[in-house]
C-alpha positions as CSV (number, residue, x, y, z in Angstrom):
1,M,18.5,-17.9,35.0
2,L,16.6,-15.2,33.8
3,S,13.4,-16.1,35.4
4,S,15.2,-16.7,38.8
5,Q,16.2,-13.0,38.9
6,L,13.0,-11.5,36.8
7,N,9.5,-12.1,37.1
8,P,8.7,-15.4,35.2
9,T,6.0,-13.6,33.9
10,F,8.0,-11.2,31.9
11,I,10.0,-13.8,30.4
12,F,6.6,-15.4,29.2
13,G,5.9,-12.0,27.7
14,V,9.3,-12.2,25.5
15,L,8.6,-15.9,24.5
16,V,5.1,-14.7,23.3
17,V,6.0,-11.1,21.6
18,Y,9.7,-12.0,19.9
19,G,8.8,-16.1,19.5
20,L,5.5,-16.0,18.5
21,S,4.1,-12.3,17.5
22,Q,7.0,-10.9,15.9
23,G,9.3,-14.4,14.6
24,F,6.1,-16.6,13.7
25,S,3.8,-14.5,12.8
26,G,5.8,-12.2,10.8
27,S,7.5,-14.7,8.9
28,F,4.5,-17.1,8.3
29,F,2.8,-13.5,7.3
30,K,5.2,-12.7,4.4
31,V,5.0,-16.1,2.8
32,V,1.1,-16.6,3.4
33,T,0.1,-12.6,2.0
34,D,2.4,-13.4,-1.2
35,F,0.5,-16.3,-2.1
36,Y,-3.1,-14.6,-0.9
37,W,-2.3,-11.5,-3.4
38,K,-1.2,-13.6,-5.9
39,D,-3.6,-16.7,-5.8
40,V,-6.7,-15.2,-4.1
41,Q,-6.6,-11.5,-4.7
42,K,-4.9,-12.0,-8.3
43,V,-3.3,-8.9,-8.2
44,Q,-0.4,-7.8,-10.3
45,P,2.9,-7.5,-8.8
46,S,3.3,-3.9,-9.2
47,A,0.4,-3.4,-7.2
48,V,1.5,-5.7,-4.2
49,Q,4.6,-3.9,-3.9
50,L,2.5,-0.8,-3.2
51,Y,0.2,-2.9,-1.0
52,I,3.1,-4.1,0.8
53,G,4.8,-0.7,1.7
54,L,1.5,0.0,3.7
55,Y,2.5,-2.6,6.2
56,Y,5.2,-0.6,7.4
57,I,3.0,2.3,8.5
58,P,2.3,0.6,12.3
59,W,5.9,0.4,12.6
60,V,6.8,4.1,11.1
61,M,4.6,5.2,14.0
62,K,6.1,3.4,16.9
63,P,7.5,6.4,18.5
64,I,3.8,7.2,18.9
65,W,3.1,3.7,20.1
66,G,6.2,4.0,22.3
67,L,5.0,7.6,23.5
68,F,1.5,6.2,24.5
69,T,2.7,3.4,26.5
70,D,4.9,5.9,28.9
71,V,2.9,9.0,28.7
72,F,-1.4,7.5,28.9
73,P,-1.4,4.8,31.4
74,V,-4.9,3.3,31.9
75,R,-6.2,2.5,35.2
76,G,-2.7,3.1,36.8
77,Y,-1.1,0.2,34.0
78,K,1.4,1.5,31.5
79,R,2.1,-2.0,29.7
80,R,-0.9,-4.3,30.0
81,P,-3.7,-2.5,28.6
82,Y,-1.3,-2.1,25.3
83,F,-0.8,-5.8,25.3
84,L,-4.7,-6.3,24.9
85,V,-5.3,-3.6,22.6
86,A,-2.3,-5.5,20.6
87,G,-4.0,-8.9,20.9
88,V,-7.7,-7.6,20.1
89,L,-6.7,-5.7,17.0
90,G,-4.2,-8.5,15.5
91,G,-6.8,-11.4,16.3
92,V,-9.7,-9.8,15.0
93,S,-8.2,-8.6,11.9
94,A,-6.2,-12.2,11.4
95,L,-10.2,-14.3,11.7
96,M,-11.9,-11.1,9.7
97,V,-9.6,-11.8,6.5
98,A,-9.7,-15.4,6.9
99,S,-13.2,-16.2,7.0
100,L,-14.9,-13.5,5.3
101,G,-14.4,-15.0,1.8
102,K,-12.9,-13.0,-1.1
103,V,-13.3,-9.2,0.1
104,P,-12.4,-6.0,-1.6
105,I,-8.8,-5.3,-1.7
106,A,-9.3,-2.2,0.6
107,V,-11.0,-4.5,3.1
108,A,-8.1,-7.0,3.0
109,L,-5.6,-4.5,3.0
110,S,-6.7,-2.9,6.0
111,C,-7.1,-6.5,8.1
112,L,-3.7,-7.2,6.7
113,I,-2.2,-3.7,7.9
114,G,-4.5,-4.7,11.5
115,I,-2.3,-7.5,11.7
116,T,1.1,-5.9,11.3
117,A,-0.3,-3.0,13.8
118,G,-1.0,-5.6,16.7
119,I,2.6,-6.9,16.4
120,A,4.2,-3.4,16.2
121,I,2.2,-2.2,19.2
122,A,3.2,-5.5,21.2
123,D,7.0,-4.7,20.2
124,V,7.2,-1.4,21.5
125,T,5.4,-2.6,24.8
126,I,7.9,-5.4,25.5
127,D,10.7,-3.3,24.6
128,A,9.5,-0.7,27.2
129,C,9.6,-3.6,30.1
130,I,13.3,-4.8,28.4
131,A,14.2,-1.1,29.1
132,K,13.0,-0.9,32.2
133,N,14.6,-4.2,33.8
134,S,18.1,-3.3,31.8
135,I,18.1,-0.1,33.4
136,E,17.6,-1.7,37.0
137,I,19.8,-4.6,36.5
138,R,22.2,-3.9,33.7
139,A,24.5,-7.3,34.2
140,L,21.4,-8.9,32.5
141,A,20.6,-6.6,29.6
142,P,22.8,-8.5,27.0
143,D,21.4,-11.9,28.8
144,M,18.0,-10.2,27.8
145,Q,18.7,-9.3,24.3
146,S,20.2,-12.5,23.4
147,L,17.0,-14.2,24.7
148,C,15.2,-11.6,22.2
149,G,17.2,-12.6,19.6
150,F,16.9,-16.5,19.9
151,C,13.1,-16.7,20.5
152,S,12.7,-14.3,17.0
153,S,14.9,-16.6,15.1
154,L,13.5,-19.8,16.7
155,G,9.9,-18.1,15.7
156,A,11.0,-17.3,12.3
157,L,12.4,-20.7,11.2
158,I,9.2,-22.5,12.5
159,G,7.0,-19.7,10.3
160,Y,8.9,-20.1,7.3
161,S,9.3,-23.7,7.4
162,S,5.8,-24.4,8.0
163,S,3.9,-21.7,5.9
164,G,4.2,-23.7,2.8
165,F,2.9,-26.9,4.0
166,F,-0.1,-24.8,5.6
167,V,-0.7,-22.9,2.1
168,H,-0.7,-26.0,0.3
169,H,-3.1,-27.7,2.5
170,L,-5.6,-25.2,3.6
171,G,-5.3,-22.2,0.9
172,P,-3.8,-19.1,1.6
173,Q,-6.9,-17.4,3.1
174,A,-7.8,-20.1,5.4
175,S,-4.1,-20.5,6.4
176,L,-4.1,-16.8,7.7
177,A,-6.5,-18.2,10.4
178,L,-3.5,-19.5,12.2
179,L,-2.3,-15.8,13.1
180,A,-5.0,-15.4,15.6
181,V,-2.8,-17.7,17.6
182,P,-0.4,-15.2,18.7
183,P,-2.9,-12.6,19.3
184,A,-5.0,-14.7,21.5
185,L,-1.8,-15.3,23.7
186,L,-0.9,-11.4,23.8
187,I,-4.6,-11.2,25.4
188,V,-3.3,-13.4,27.8
189,L,-0.4,-12.1,28.5
190,G,-2.1,-8.6,29.0
191,F,-3.9,-10.3,32.2
192,V,-1.1,-12.0,33.7
193,I,2.1,-10.3,33.4
194,Y,3.4,-8.3,36.4
195,E,3.3,-4.5,36.7
196,E,3.1,-2.5,39.7
197,R,-0.1,-0.3,39.8
198,S,0.5,3.4,40.4
199,A,-1.7,4.9,42.9
200,A,-0.8,8.6,42.1
201,L,-2.4,8.6,39.0
202,Q,-3.0,12.5,38.5
203,S,0.7,13.5,39.8
204,E,1.9,10.8,37.6
205,K,0.1,12.1,34.2
206,K,1.4,15.5,35.2
207,R,4.9,14.3,35.2
208,A,4.4,12.1,32.6
209,V,3.6,15.4,30.3
210,E,6.2,17.2,31.5
211,D,8.8,14.4,30.2
212,L,6.8,14.1,27.0
213,Q,7.7,18.1,26.3
214,I,11.0,17.2,27.4
215,A,11.6,14.2,25.1
216,L,10.2,16.6,22.1
217,R,12.7,18.9,22.7
218,G,15.2,16.8,22.9
219,M,14.8,15.1,19.8
220,S,14.1,18.2,17.6
221,K,17.7,19.6,19.2
222,T,19.3,16.2,18.6
223,I,18.3,15.6,15.0
224,K,19.6,18.8,14.1
225,L,23.2,17.9,14.8
226,P,25.5,17.1,11.8
227,Q,26.5,14.5,13.9
228,V,23.3,12.8,14.0
229,W,21.1,13.9,10.7
230,K,23.9,12.9,8.3
231,P,24.1,9.1,9.2
232,S,20.1,9.1,9.5
233,L,20.0,10.4,6.1
234,Y,22.3,7.7,4.8
235,M,20.5,4.8,6.7
236,Y,16.9,6.1,5.0
237,L,18.5,6.6,1.4
238,S,20.6,3.1,1.8
239,L,17.2,1.4,2.4
240,A,15.0,3.4,0.1
241,L,17.7,3.2,-3.0
242,S,17.5,-0.5,-2.9
243,I,14.1,-0.9,-4.3
244,S,12.6,-4.1,-3.8
245,T,11.6,-6.5,-7.1
246,H,10.8,-9.1,-4.5
247,E,7.2,-9.7,-5.7
248,G,7.7,-9.4,-9.3
249,Q,10.6,-12.4,-8.5
250,F,8.1,-14.1,-6.2
251,Y,5.3,-14.1,-9.3
252,W,8.0,-15.7,-11.9
253,Y,9.5,-18.1,-9.2
254,T,6.0,-19.5,-8.9
255,D,5.1,-19.5,-12.9
256,P,5.1,-22.8,-14.3
257,K,5.8,-21.7,-17.8
258,A,8.2,-18.6,-17.4
259,G,9.4,-19.2,-14.3
260,P,11.1,-22.3,-12.3
261,A,7.8,-23.5,-10.6
262,F,8.7,-23.7,-7.4
263,S,6.3,-25.1,-5.0
264,Q,4.2,-23.8,-2.1
265,E,6.4,-25.8,0.4
266,F,9.7,-24.8,-1.3
267,V,9.2,-21.2,-0.9
268,G,8.6,-21.7,2.5
269,I,11.9,-24.2,2.8
270,I,14.0,-21.0,0.8
271,Y,13.2,-18.3,3.3
272,A,13.3,-21.0,6.6
273,I,17.1,-21.8,5.3
274,G,17.3,-17.8,4.8
275,A,16.5,-17.4,8.5
276,L,19.4,-19.8,9.3
277,A,21.7,-17.8,7.3
278,S,20.8,-14.6,9.1
279,I,21.7,-16.3,12.1
280,V,25.5,-17.2,10.5
281,G,25.4,-13.1,9.3
282,V,25.1,-12.5,13.1
283,L,27.7,-14.6,14.0
284,I,30.4,-13.4,11.7
285,Y,29.7,-9.8,12.5
286,Q,30.1,-11.0,16.4
287,K,33.2,-12.8,16.0
288,N,35.1,-10.4,13.0
289,L,33.5,-7.5,12.3
290,K,32.7,-5.5,15.3
291,D,35.9,-3.6,15.9
292,Y,36.0,-2.2,12.4
293,P,35.0,1.6,11.9
294,F,31.5,2.5,10.8
295,R,32.7,3.9,7.5
296,S,34.6,1.2,6.6
297,L,32.5,-1.8,7.4
298,L,29.2,-0.2,6.0
299,L,31.2,0.8,2.6
300,Y,32.4,-3.1,2.3
301,A,29.0,-4.1,3.3
302,Q,27.3,-1.9,0.7
303,L,29.8,-3.3,-2.1
304,L,28.9,-7.0,-1.2
305,Y,25.2,-6.3,-1.0
306,G,25.2,-4.7,-4.6
307,L,27.5,-7.7,-6.0
308,S,25.0,-10.3,-4.2
309,G,22.0,-8.9,-5.9
310,M,23.8,-9.8,-9.3
311,L,22.7,-13.5,-8.0
312,D,19.1,-12.6,-8.6
313,L,19.9,-11.3,-12.7
314,I,22.0,-14.6,-13.0
315,F,19.2,-16.9,-11.9
316,F,16.5,-15.0,-13.6
317,L,18.5,-15.2,-17.1
318,R,18.6,-18.9,-16.4
319,W,22.8,-18.7,-16.7
320,N,22.8,-21.1,-13.7
321,L,21.8,-23.6,-15.9
322,V,24.5,-23.2,-18.6
323,L,26.7,-23.5,-15.4
324,G,25.3,-26.7,-14.7
325,I,23.7,-25.8,-11.4
326,P,20.3,-26.6,-10.5
327,D,17.5,-24.1,-9.8
328,Y,16.6,-25.4,-6.6
329,F,20.6,-25.2,-5.4
330,F,21.0,-22.1,-6.9
331,V,18.2,-20.5,-5.3
332,I,19.1,-21.4,-1.9
333,M,22.8,-20.5,-2.3
334,E,21.6,-17.0,-3.4
335,E,19.1,-16.9,-0.7
336,C,22.1,-17.7,2.0
337,V,24.4,-15.2,0.3
338,S,22.0,-12.4,0.2
339,R,20.5,-13.0,3.9
340,I,24.5,-13.3,5.4
341,I,25.3,-10.2,3.6
342,S,22.1,-8.2,4.6
343,R,22.9,-9.0,8.2
344,I,26.0,-7.9,8.2
345,R,24.8,-4.6,6.4
346,W,22.2,-4.2,8.9
347,I,23.8,-4.7,12.4
348,P,26.2,-1.9,12.1
349,M,23.6,0.6,11.1
350,I,21.4,-0.5,14.4
351,V,24.9,-0.1,16.8
352,L,25.4,3.2,14.9
353,S,21.5,4.3,15.9
354,T,22.3,3.4,19.3
355,R,25.7,5.8,19.4
356,L,23.5,8.5,18.4
357,C,20.6,8.6,21.0
358,P,21.3,11.2,23.7
359,L,21.0,9.8,27.2
360,G,17.7,10.5,29.0
361,I,15.6,10.1,25.8
362,E,17.4,7.1,24.5
363,G,14.4,5.2,24.3
364,T,12.6,7.9,22.1
365,F,15.2,8.9,20.2
366,F,15.9,5.4,19.1
367,A,12.1,4.5,18.1
368,L,12.3,7.6,16.0
369,L,15.3,6.2,14.1
370,M,14.0,2.9,13.8
371,C,10.9,5.0,12.2
372,I,13.0,6.8,9.8
373,D,14.7,3.3,9.1
374,S,10.8,1.9,8.3
375,L,10.3,4.8,6.2
376,G,13.3,3.6,4.1
377,S,11.8,0.2,3.8
378,L,8.3,1.4,3.0
379,S,10.1,3.8,0.0
380,S,12.2,0.8,-1.0
381,K,8.6,-1.2,-1.9
382,W,6.9,1.8,-3.3
383,G,9.9,2.4,-5.6
384,G,10.1,-0.8,-6.9
385,G,6.4,-1.1,-7.4
386,V,6.6,1.9,-9.7
387,V,9.7,1.1,-11.7
388,L,7.9,-2.7,-11.9
389,H,4.7,-0.8,-13.3
390,L,6.4,1.1,-15.8
391,L,8.4,-1.7,-17.3
392,H,5.0,-3.7,-17.6
393,V,6.1,-6.5,-15.6
394,T,2.8,-8.5,-14.4
395,R,1.6,-11.6,-13.3
396,N,2.6,-13.4,-16.9
397,D,4.8,-11.1,-18.5
398,F,8.4,-11.0,-16.9
399,T,9.9,-10.1,-20.1
400,N,11.8,-7.0,-18.1
401,L,12.1,-8.4,-14.8
402,W,15.5,-8.6,-15.6
403,L,15.9,-4.7,-16.1
404,A,14.1,-4.1,-13.1
405,I,16.5,-6.1,-11.2
406,L,19.3,-4.4,-13.2
407,I,18.3,-1.0,-11.7
408,R,18.0,-2.3,-8.3
409,N,21.5,-3.4,-8.3
410,G,22.9,-0.1,-10.0
411,L,21.2,2.1,-7.0
412,R,22.7,-0.2,-4.7
413,F,26.0,0.4,-6.0
414,A,25.2,4.3,-6.5
415,T,25.1,4.2,-2.4
416,L,28.3,3.8,-2.0
417,G,28.7,7.7,-2.9
418,L,27.0,8.5,0.2
419,I,29.1,6.6,2.6
420,F,31.1,10.3,3.2
421,L,27.5,10.7,5.4
422,V,28.6,7.9,8.1
423,P,31.1,8.9,10.8
424,N,34.6,7.2,10.6
425,G,34.8,6.5,14.2
426,D,35.1,3.3,15.9
427,Q,31.9,1.3,17.2
428,E,32.5,1.9,20.6
429,D,32.8,5.8,20.3
430,D,30.7,8.3,21.7
431,L,29.0,10.2,18.7
432,I,27.5,13.0,20.3
433,P,28.2,15.0,23.1
434,P,26.9,13.4,26.3
435,D,25.3,16.4,27.8
436,I,23.6,17.4,25.0
437,L,19.9,17.8,26.9
438,T,21.4,19.5,29.7
439,A,20.0,23.0,28.1
440,N,16.8,21.3,27.4
441,S,15.8,19.8,31.0
442,G,16.5,20.1,34.9
443,A,14.4,16.8,35.7
444,S,15.2,13.4,33.9
445,L,12.6,11.6,32.0
446,D,11.1,8.6,33.6
447,D,13.4,5.5,33.7
448,D,11.2,3.6,31.5
449,G,12.6,3.5,27.8
450,L,11.0,2.7,24.9
451,E,12.8,0.2,23.1
452,L,16.1,-1.3,23.3
453,A,16.0,-3.4,19.4
454,P,14.2,-3.6,16.4
455,F,12.0,-5.8,14.6
456,P,13.8,-8.5,12.9
457,G,12.5,-8.7,10.0
458,D,14.6,-8.8,6.9
459,K,14.6,-5.3,5.0
C-alpha cells in the first residue's frame, strides 16, 4: 500500500535503514562486541562499560547530523550524500576491526564508534525523509511508523538469533565483518533513493541558514520553559541513575566456574526472546495503557522496573536453584519480564517528548530530546563502570557483583522521588503553548523535519 502511494525507493530505504542497519546491525553488534571485548581484547568488565558508553556519542550528536542534512545540501541533494557517508563510514570501520587482527584498544574503539556513527547518520537521514512524507501525506504517517517498527523488530530478532551462531563458528572478530553488509546497502541506497535536486542552490542555502538561526532561537526559548525542562530532566535522570551492570553480568553468565557458563548460541537466544518480549510490551501499552496520565503511568512503570531488577539479584545468588528453577528457564523469564517493563516505561517517555516539541521546529527539538536521552544512557554505562571498578568486579572475581546489582536497584527506586518533575496531564494533552515560536520567527521553517522516532534500542 505504501509503495503504491510513495516512491518505492523510499520503502527500500526504510527496509535497509530500520531493518538491516538499525535492527540487524544494532542487535548483532551488541552480542558480538560483548564477546570481542571479553575473548579477543580480554578487557575488564568495568573498562568495557566505559568503552560502551562512547558508542552513544554519535547518537548524542543526532541534532547535529539532522541539521547537516537540512542545512548543508551537497550538489543540490539533502539526503542522498548522507546515506553514502553513513555507508562508507560504517563499512570501512567494520572491515578494519575485523581484518586487522588484535589491534590496540584505541583503534578498535574508534572502529566500533565508526560503525555506530554510520547507523546514527543513516537513522537521522531516513527519519528526515519519513518526516517529509508524513507532512505531505498525513494519513500515511501511522502506517510508515508501523513499517519502521516492524522492520526494526524483525531485524533485531534475526540479529540476536544469528549472532551466537556466528561467534561460535567464526569467532567474535571475524563475525564483525558481517556488519559491513548493511553499510554496503546504504551506499546503494544513496544512489537509488528518489530525491528532487534543488536548482536554486544559493537562495536555498541562504534560506537554510535563516531557518537554522530560527530553530536555534526556538530551541533555546522552549527548553527554558518549566513544563519542558522538568520532564526533560526526569527523563535524563531516570536513565542515568539506572546504572548499567550489564558487562559484569555478561562476564558472569559466560564464566565456566563462577557462573552458569552459557554458550554463545544461548546468549543470542536470550536476547532474541527478549526482542519478542519487547513487542509484547508495545502491544500491552497500545491496548491498555495509552490513556493513563503521564505521571501515574511512569510512577508504576518505574516501580515495576525496580522490582524487576531484583530478579537479577535472585539469579546471581542462585536462589532460583533453591526454588527448583533451572538457570536456563529463569534467565529467559527474567529477560522477558525486564524487556516488557522497559518497553512500557520507555514508550510514555517518547510520547511525552513529542508533546514537548513546539510547532515549526518539532523535528529538530525532538532530536534534541533524544540527544538528552542518549546522554542519560551514556551516563548509565559510565556510572555502572565506575561502580564495578570500585567494587573490584573483574573478569574472574564476581564476589561483589551482587552489591553492584543491589546499588543499581536502589537507584531505580530512588528515581521514584523525582516523579514530581513529570506533568500530570493526559497523553493527548498539549503541554506547551502552540504559539511558543511566534515571537521568534516571522517565517516558517522548511517542512523537512529531522526525525519522528528514536533508535529502537533497549536502554
